[in-house]
C-alpha positions as CSV (number, residue, x, y, z in Angstrom):
1,M,0.0,0.2,-0.1
2,T,2.8,2.4,1.2
3,I,4.5,1.4,-2.7
4,R,1.5,2.6,-4.1
5,C,0.4,5.4,-2.5
6,Q,4.2,6.8,-3.6
7,A,3.7,5.4,-7.3
8,S,0.3,7.3,-7.0
9,S,1.9,10.8,-5.8
10,K,4.7,10.6,-8.2
11,I,2.1,10.3,-11.2
12,A,-0.1,13.2,-9.8
13,E,3.7,15.2,-9.6
14,F,4.4,14.3,-13.1
15,Q,0.7,15.1,-14.0
16,N,1.1,18.7,-12.6
17,Q,4.7,19.3,-13.9
18,A,3.0,18.5,-17.8
19,I,0.1,20.7,-16.8
20,L,2.7,23.6,-15.8
21,C,4.3,22.9,-18.9
22,K,1.7,22.8,-21.0
23,Y,0.6,26.4,-19.5
24,K,4.1,27.9,-19.8
25,L,4.1,26.6,-23.3
26,I,0.9,28.6,-24.3
27,W,2.0,31.6,-22.5
28,V,5.3,31.4,-24.3
29,I,3.4,31.0,-27.4
30,F,1.2,33.9,-26.5
31,C,3.7,36.2,-25.9
32,F,5.7,35.7,-29.3
33,L,2.3,36.1,-31.0
34,V,1.9,39.4,-29.1
35,L,5.4,40.5,-29.7
36,L,5.1,39.4,-33.4
37,K,1.9,41.2,-33.9
38,S,3.7,44.4,-32.6
39,L,6.6,43.9,-34.6
40,T,4.4,43.6,-37.8
41,N,2.3,46.6,-36.3
42,G,5.5,48.3,-36.3
43,Y,6.7,47.7,-39.6
44,A,3.6,48.6,-41.2
45,Q,3.2,51.9,-39.7
46,E,7.0,52.5,-40.8
47,I,6.2,51.7,-44.3
48,G,2.8,53.7,-44.1
49,K,4.9,56.8,-42.6
50,Q,7.1,56.0,-45.7
51,D,4.8,55.9,-48.3
52,H,3.0,59.0,-46.7
53,I,6.0,61.1,-47.1
54,L,6.6,59.9,-50.8
55,E,3.1,60.8,-51.9
56,T,3.0,64.3,-50.0
57,V,6.3,65.1,-51.9
58,S,5.0,63.9,-54.8
59,A,2.0,66.1,-54.7
60,L,4.0,69.3,-53.9
61,L,6.3,68.7,-56.8
62,E,3.3,67.9,-59.2
63,T,1.7,71.2,-58.4
64,P,1.9,73.4,-61.5
65,E,5.3,76.2,-61.0
66,N,2.7,79.1,-60.7
67,Q,0.4,77.4,-58.4
68,I,2.8,76.6,-55.7
69,D,3.0,78.1,-52.3
70,L,5.9,77.9,-50.7
71,V,4.8,79.1,-47.5
72,R,2.5,76.0,-47.3
73,S,4.8,73.6,-49.2
74,N,7.9,74.5,-46.5
75,L,5.3,73.8,-43.5
76,I,3.9,70.5,-44.9
77,I,7.3,69.3,-45.1
78,N,7.9,70.7,-41.6
79,K,4.9,68.6,-40.4
80,L,6.4,65.5,-42.1
81,V,9.3,65.9,-39.6
82,D,7.4,67.0,-36.9
83,P,3.7,66.0,-36.7
84,T,2.7,68.4,-34.2
85,V,3.1,71.3,-36.7
86,D,0.2,73.5,-37.1
87,V,0.2,74.8,-40.7
88,E,-3.0,77.1,-40.3
89,K,-1.8,78.7,-37.3
90,T,1.6,79.2,-38.3
91,V,0.0,80.9,-41.6
92,R,-2.0,83.1,-39.5
93,I,1.4,84.2,-37.6
94,L,3.1,84.7,-40.9
95,D,0.0,87.1,-42.0
96,E,0.2,88.9,-38.7
97,M,4.1,89.7,-39.3
98,A,3.6,90.6,-42.9
99,L,0.8,93.2,-41.8
100,A,2.9,94.3,-38.8
101,S,5.8,95.0,-41.3
102,I,3.7,96.6,-44.1
103,R,2.6,99.2,-41.3
104,I,6.6,100.0,-40.4
105,A,7.0,100.5,-44.0
106,G,4.2,103.1,-44.2
107,A,1.3,103.6,-46.9
108,N,2.5,103.2,-50.3
109,A,5.9,102.1,-49.8
110,N,7.6,100.5,-52.7
111,N,9.3,96.9,-52.5
112,D,12.7,98.3,-51.4
113,L,10.8,100.1,-48.4
114,K,9.2,96.8,-47.1
115,I,12.2,94.8,-47.7
116,S,13.9,97.6,-45.2
117,A,10.7,97.5,-42.6
118,L,10.9,93.4,-42.9
119,R,14.4,93.6,-41.8
120,T,13.8,96.2,-39.1
121,Y,10.7,93.8,-37.8
122,I,12.5,90.3,-37.8
123,Y,16.0,91.9,-36.7
124,Q,15.6,94.8,-34.7
125,D,14.0,95.0,-31.2
126,G,10.9,96.6,-30.7
127,N,7.0,96.8,-29.9
128,W,6.3,94.7,-33.2
129,N,8.6,91.7,-32.3
130,G,7.3,91.9,-28.7
131,H,11.2,93.1,-28.0
132,R,12.3,89.4,-29.1
133,P,14.3,89.9,-32.0
134,F,15.3,86.8,-34.7
135,S,18.8,86.1,-34.4
136,Y,21.3,83.5,-35.3
137,N,21.8,80.5,-33.2
138,M,25.5,80.3,-32.3
139,D,25.1,77.4,-30.2
140,D,24.0,75.2,-33.5
141,P,25.8,77.7,-35.9
142,F,25.8,74.8,-38.9
143,G,21.9,73.3,-37.7
144,T,23.3,70.0,-36.6
145,N,19.9,69.6,-34.3
146,L,17.6,68.9,-37.3
147,E,14.3,70.5,-35.4
148,S,16.3,73.7,-35.7
149,K,16.0,74.0,-38.9
150,L,12.2,74.0,-38.8
151,L,10.7,77.3,-39.6
152,T,8.0,76.8,-36.5
153,N,11.0,76.3,-34.1
154,Y,12.6,79.3,-35.5
155,L,9.0,81.0,-34.7
156,D,8.6,79.7,-31.2
157,N,12.5,80.4,-30.0
158,R,13.6,83.0,-32.3
159,L,17.2,81.2,-32.9
160,G,17.8,80.0,-36.2
161,N,20.3,78.9,-39.1
162,C,20.9,78.9,-42.7
163,V,17.6,77.0,-43.4
164,S,15.2,78.4,-40.9
165,M,16.1,82.3,-41.2
166,P,16.0,82.4,-45.1
167,F,12.5,80.4,-45.4
168,L,11.1,82.8,-42.6
169,F,12.2,86.0,-44.7
170,M,10.9,84.4,-47.7
171,A,7.6,83.4,-46.2
172,V,6.8,87.1,-44.7
173,A,7.8,88.7,-47.9
174,E,5.6,86.5,-49.9
175,R,2.4,87.7,-47.5
176,M,4.0,91.3,-48.4
177,G,3.8,90.7,-52.0
178,I,7.2,90.5,-52.3
179,T,9.0,87.9,-54.7
180,L,12.2,86.5,-53.5
181,S,13.9,83.4,-54.9
182,A,16.0,81.1,-52.8
183,S,19.8,80.2,-53.7
184,T,22.2,77.9,-52.5
185,A,26.0,77.5,-51.9
186,P,27.8,74.4,-50.1
187,N,25.5,73.7,-47.1
188,H,23.8,76.8,-46.8
189,I,21.0,79.0,-48.4
190,F,20.5,82.4,-49.1
191,L,18.2,84.8,-51.0
192,K,17.9,86.6,-54.5
193,Y,15.9,90.0,-54.6
194,Q,15.3,92.0,-57.5
195,T,15.3,95.6,-56.5
196,D,12.8,98.2,-57.6
197,S,15.7,99.7,-60.1
198,G,16.0,95.9,-61.3
199,Q,19.1,95.0,-60.0
200,L,19.5,91.4,-58.7
201,I,21.0,91.2,-55.0
202,N,21.6,88.6,-52.7
203,L,20.3,88.9,-48.9
204,E,22.2,87.1,-46.3
205,T,19.6,86.1,-43.7
206,T,22.0,85.2,-41.2
207,S,23.2,88.6,-41.3
208,G,20.4,90.8,-40.7
209,A,19.2,90.3,-44.4
210,N,21.9,92.5,-46.0
211,P,23.2,92.6,-49.4
212,S,26.2,90.2,-49.8
213,R,28.3,89.9,-53.3
214,D,28.8,86.3,-55.0
215,A,32.5,87.1,-54.6
216,W,31.9,87.4,-50.6
217,I,29.7,84.0,-50.5
218,R,32.5,82.4,-52.7
219,E,35.2,83.1,-49.9
220,Q,32.9,82.2,-47.0
221,M,32.0,78.9,-48.7
222,P,34.2,77.5,-51.7
223,M,32.6,76.0,-54.6
224,T,34.0,75.2,-58.0
225,D,33.9,77.5,-61.4
226,K,32.0,74.2,-62.9
227,A,29.3,74.0,-60.2
228,I,28.6,77.5,-60.8
229,A,28.2,77.0,-64.4
230,N,26.2,73.8,-63.9
231,G,23.4,76.0,-61.9
232,V,24.5,73.8,-58.5
233,Y,25.1,76.7,-56.6
234,L,24.3,80.8,-56.7
235,K,21.3,80.2,-58.8
236,A,18.0,81.8,-58.5
237,L,15.9,78.7,-58.1
238,S,12.3,77.9,-59.7
239,K,9.5,77.2,-57.1
240,K,9.8,73.4,-57.5
241,E,13.8,73.8,-57.1
242,T,12.9,75.6,-54.2
243,V,10.7,73.0,-52.8
244,V,13.4,70.3,-53.4
245,V,15.9,72.3,-51.2
246,M,12.9,72.6,-48.4
247,A,12.5,68.6,-48.8
248,M,16.2,68.1,-48.0
249,L,14.9,68.0,-44.4
250,L,13.2,64.6,-45.0
251,L,16.4,63.2,-46.7
252,E,18.5,64.4,-43.3
253,N,15.8,63.3,-40.8
254,A,15.6,59.7,-42.8
255,H,19.7,59.6,-42.7
256,A,19.2,60.1,-39.1
257,E,16.8,57.3,-38.4
258,G,18.7,55.0,-40.6
259,R,15.8,54.7,-43.1
260,Y,18.3,54.2,-46.0
261,G,15.9,53.0,-48.5
262,T,13.8,56.0,-48.1
263,V,16.4,58.2,-49.0
264,L,16.9,56.3,-52.2
265,D,13.1,56.6,-52.9
266,L,12.5,60.1,-52.2
267,V,15.9,61.1,-53.9
268,K,14.3,59.5,-56.8
269,I,11.1,61.7,-56.7
270,L,13.2,64.8,-55.8
271,L,16.3,64.7,-58.9
272,P,13.3,65.1,-61.8
273,H,12.9,68.4,-60.5
274,Y,16.3,69.8,-59.9
275,P,18.5,67.8,-62.2
276,N,21.6,69.5,-61.4
277,N,21.2,69.4,-57.5
278,A,24.5,67.8,-56.4
279,D,23.4,67.3,-52.8
280,L,20.7,65.0,-54.2
281,E,23.5,62.7,-55.6
282,V,25.6,63.0,-52.2
283,H,22.4,61.8,-50.5
284,R,21.8,58.9,-52.6
285,G,25.2,57.7,-52.9
286,A,25.9,57.8,-49.1
287,A,22.3,56.0,-48.2
288,A,23.5,53.2,-50.7
289,Y,27.0,53.0,-48.8
290,K,25.0,52.9,-45.5
291,I,23.0,50.0,-46.5
292,L,25.9,48.6,-48.2
293,E,27.5,48.7,-44.7
294,R,24.8,47.4,-42.6
295,N,24.3,44.6,-44.9
296,F,27.6,43.6,-46.3
297,Y,30.6,45.5,-45.2
298,N,29.7,44.5,-41.3
299,K,28.9,40.5,-41.9
300,Y,31.0,39.6,-44.9
301,P,35.0,41.2,-44.8
302,Q,35.4,39.8,-48.6
303,P,33.0,40.0,-51.5
304,Q,33.0,36.1,-52.4
305,M,31.8,35.5,-48.8
306,I,28.4,37.2,-49.9
307,P,25.7,34.4,-50.2
308,K,25.0,34.0,-54.1
309,H,21.4,35.0,-53.9
310,Q,22.3,38.5,-52.3
311,R,25.0,39.5,-54.6
312,S,22.7,41.3,-57.1
313,Y,21.8,43.4,-54.3
314,Y,25.2,44.0,-53.2
315,Y,26.2,44.9,-57.1
316,Y,23.4,47.3,-57.5
317,L,23.9,49.2,-54.3
318,S,27.7,49.4,-55.0
319,Q,26.6,50.8,-58.5
320,I,24.5,53.4,-57.2
321,N,26.9,54.3,-54.4
322,E,29.5,55.0,-57.4
323,Q,27.5,56.4,-59.9
324,A,26.0,59.1,-57.7
325,F,29.2,60.4,-56.5
326,N,30.5,60.3,-60.3
327,R,27.4,62.6,-61.0
328,A,28.0,64.7,-58.2
329,E,31.7,65.2,-59.1
330,A,31.0,65.8,-62.7
331,L,28.5,68.7,-61.8
332,G,31.5,70.1,-59.7
333,W,30.5,69.1,-56.2
334,R,33.7,68.4,-53.9
335,P,33.7,67.2,-50.6
336,E,34.0,70.0,-48.1
337,G,37.9,70.9,-48.1
338,Q,38.7,70.1,-51.2
339,V,37.9,72.5,-53.9
340,N,40.1,73.1,-56.5
């Protein structure tokens, strides 16, 4: 009897353990399914985000040149980086700034006087700006913090850089009925303005929107003659070309988040609207390299070690990387510090 009871006890113990293992297995499977669903949802959201960006930018660039609203285009692009951006609220703020600047200029002021008034409103301390003038952000002069390049952040903290500052000046000027053109230098954006006398001058918005000569810009930001001849730098940009320059924020954001495939897809959309933009080629070449680094260089010391079914993708990316930088250099682009 004693032996039988001990055996029965062992059987019961084994049964309990089996039941416990069964429930543990069910719990593991449940957790795995929850994780899988979470990963799947996250992946779907990421794909949805990318599609939304590509569709939005495509729609902006498909707008006829004479119907493009550069202010709203810029804010829509800002919102793709920061979903909290309120486009309509910001447009109202810019409209109020324009009205205040027109009051400073006085009744029947010509465009030159309006530009001068806008300089006063933005850069000079006074009641018109609540004694909070806009200035250059010396703590982040090159805009390494992506959010500092957003127009809405510049409006909030009054500290800008060579991306947010020219686009604010342009936005308010447009609301005042003044047409300005964006232009570029290496890692820099400035404005071009045709005076009432017909003279085309550069406005350096990081320095009070004062006139600056091409020669001075070239001294500060060296560039090749070839790049200028090819329209890479110093040209007055069309509205569509300006939207492309605005969309560089999206490329920078995608790079920062490791979404290199988005970079390649976005460049494919942008390039037809500004074919001689060497920076697009640089972004494309850099993104291809990053994918190569992540998928191949860090895994396979030698190309012959790459599995056969992945080699076509490897060669495809290698070709993109080489062609992109070759084309950028053919346009006159040079790595910083190597202009000759």
